[in-house]
C-alpha positions as CSV (number, residue, x, y, z in Angstrom):
1,M,-122.3,178.7,-32.4
2,A,-123.1,176.4,-35.2
3,A,-120.7,176.2,-38.2
4,I,-121.9,177.8,-41.4
5,P,-121.7,175.3,-44.2
6,G,-118.5,175.8,-46.3
7,K,-116.8,178.1,-43.7
8,N,-113.8,177.1,-41.8
9,P,-114.7,177.1,-38.1
10,D,-111.3,178.5,-37.3
11,H,-111.9,181.5,-39.8
12,L,-115.2,182.2,-37.9
13,V,-113.4,182.2,-34.5
14,Q,-110.7,184.6,-35.8
15,A,-113.3,186.9,-37.4
16,H,-115.2,187.0,-34.2
17,R,-112.1,187.8,-32.0
18,I,-111.2,190.6,-34.3
19,A,-114.8,192.1,-34.2
20,R,-114.8,191.7,-30.3
21,D,-111.4,193.4,-30.1
22,R,-112.6,196.4,-32.2
23,V,-115.7,196.8,-30.1
24,S,-113.8,196.4,-26.7
25,R,-111.6,199.4,-28.0
26,G,-114.7,201.6,-28.7
27,L,-114.7,201.0,-32.4
28,R,-117.5,199.9,-34.7
29,S,-117.2,196.2,-35.4
30,W,-116.9,196.9,-39.2
31,K,-114.2,199.2,-40.6
32,K,-115.8,199.7,-44.0
33,S,-118.7,198.6,-46.1
34,I,-119.0,197.5,-49.6
35,A,-122.2,197.2,-51.7
36,L,-121.9,193.8,-53.1
37,K,-125.2,192.1,-52.3
38,A,-127.3,193.7,-55.2
39,I,-124.6,192.9,-57.8
40,V,-124.2,189.3,-56.6
41,S,-128.1,188.9,-56.5
42,S,-128.2,190.2,-60.0
43,I,-125.8,187.7,-61.5
44,E,-126.7,184.7,-59.2
45,D,-129.1,183.1,-61.8
46,C,-128.1,185.0,-64.7
47,E,-127.2,183.1,-68.0
48,D,-126.3,186.3,-70.2
49,P,-122.5,186.2,-70.5
50,E,-122.3,190.0,-71.0
51,K,-124.4,190.6,-67.8
52,L,-122.1,188.1,-65.9
53,V,-119.0,189.8,-67.1
54,A,-120.4,193.3,-66.2
55,G,-121.3,192.1,-62.7
56,C,-117.9,190.5,-62.2
57,K,-116.2,193.8,-63.2
58,S,-118.5,195.8,-61.0
59,I,-117.5,193.6,-58.1
60,A,-113.8,194.0,-58.9
61,S,-114.2,197.8,-59.0
62,L,-115.9,198.0,-55.6
63,L,-113.3,195.7,-54.1
64,K,-110.4,197.9,-55.4
65,A,-112.0,200.8,-53.6
66,V,-111.8,199.1,-50.2
67,V,-108.8,196.7,-50.5
68,P,-105.5,198.5,-49.4
69,E,-102.9,198.5,-52.1
70,S,-100.4,196.7,-49.8
71,H,-102.8,193.7,-49.8
72,L,-102.4,193.5,-53.6
73,D,-98.7,194.1,-53.8
74,M,-96.7,190.9,-54.0
75,C,-93.6,192.6,-52.5
76,S,-95.6,193.8,-49.4
77,T,-95.5,191.9,-46.2
78,E,-99.2,192.6,-46.1
79,Y,-99.9,190.8,-49.4
80,E,-103.1,188.8,-49.4
81,S,-102.8,186.4,-52.3
82,R,-106.4,185.1,-52.3
83,I,-108.0,188.7,-52.6
84,S,-105.4,189.5,-55.2
85,E,-106.1,186.4,-57.3
86,A,-109.8,187.0,-56.9
87,L,-109.4,190.6,-58.2
88,E,-107.2,189.5,-61.1
89,L,-109.8,186.8,-62.1
90,L,-112.8,189.2,-61.8
91,E,-111.0,192.1,-63.8
92,G,-109.8,189.7,-66.4
93,I,-113.0,187.8,-67.0
94,D,-114.6,187.9,-70.4
95,V,-117.5,186.4,-72.2
96,S,-115.7,183.3,-73.2
97,D,-115.4,182.4,-69.5
98,F,-119.2,181.9,-69.6
99,E,-119.5,179.7,-72.6
100,D,-120.8,177.1,-70.2
101,P,-122.7,179.4,-67.6
102,D,-122.5,176.7,-64.9
103,D,-118.7,176.5,-65.0
104,G,-118.3,180.2,-65.1
105,L,-120.6,180.8,-62.2
106,S,-118.9,178.0,-60.4
107,N,-115.7,179.8,-60.8
108,V,-117.1,183.1,-59.7
109,N,-118.7,181.5,-56.6
110,Y,-115.4,180.0,-55.6
111,W,-113.7,183.5,-55.6
112,L,-116.8,185.1,-54.0
113,S,-116.3,182.7,-51.0
114,D,-112.7,184.0,-50.6
115,I,-113.9,187.7,-51.0
116,Y,-116.5,187.0,-48.2
117,D,-113.8,185.5,-46.0
118,Y,-111.4,188.4,-46.7
119,C,-114.1,190.9,-45.8
120,D,-114.9,189.2,-42.6
121,I,-111.3,189.2,-41.4
122,H,-110.7,192.7,-42.6
123,R,-114.0,193.9,-41.1
124,I,-115.6,195.1,-44.2
125,W,-119.4,194.9,-44.1
126,I,-121.1,193.5,-47.2
127,D,-124.4,195.3,-47.9
128,G,-126.8,196.1,-50.6
């Protein structure tokens, strides 16, 4: 399997093992799904700060619905710092974060990468 640019090969192997294990136990490969693609597409080339903020908040809202509370609780042994930080960023984002749209989108893309990785490992299908 060729490496996906920007993806850690170890992460890909781990995600594949988890999926294969689920299938071998008669389960679907994906536990849940989250409709992020349309939102991400709508803000991809957007330069309107208000639309960007609304898109980020929508992503955060959808994530909160599928991420277990234990993954967001620092006191939990299941705490997932990267997804917790991504949610905090997306929930707290405001128009001033997009004064320079390139910088703002660069930050959002950084966290989206972590969100995609989280979804891979926790078997959350990202769809429309």
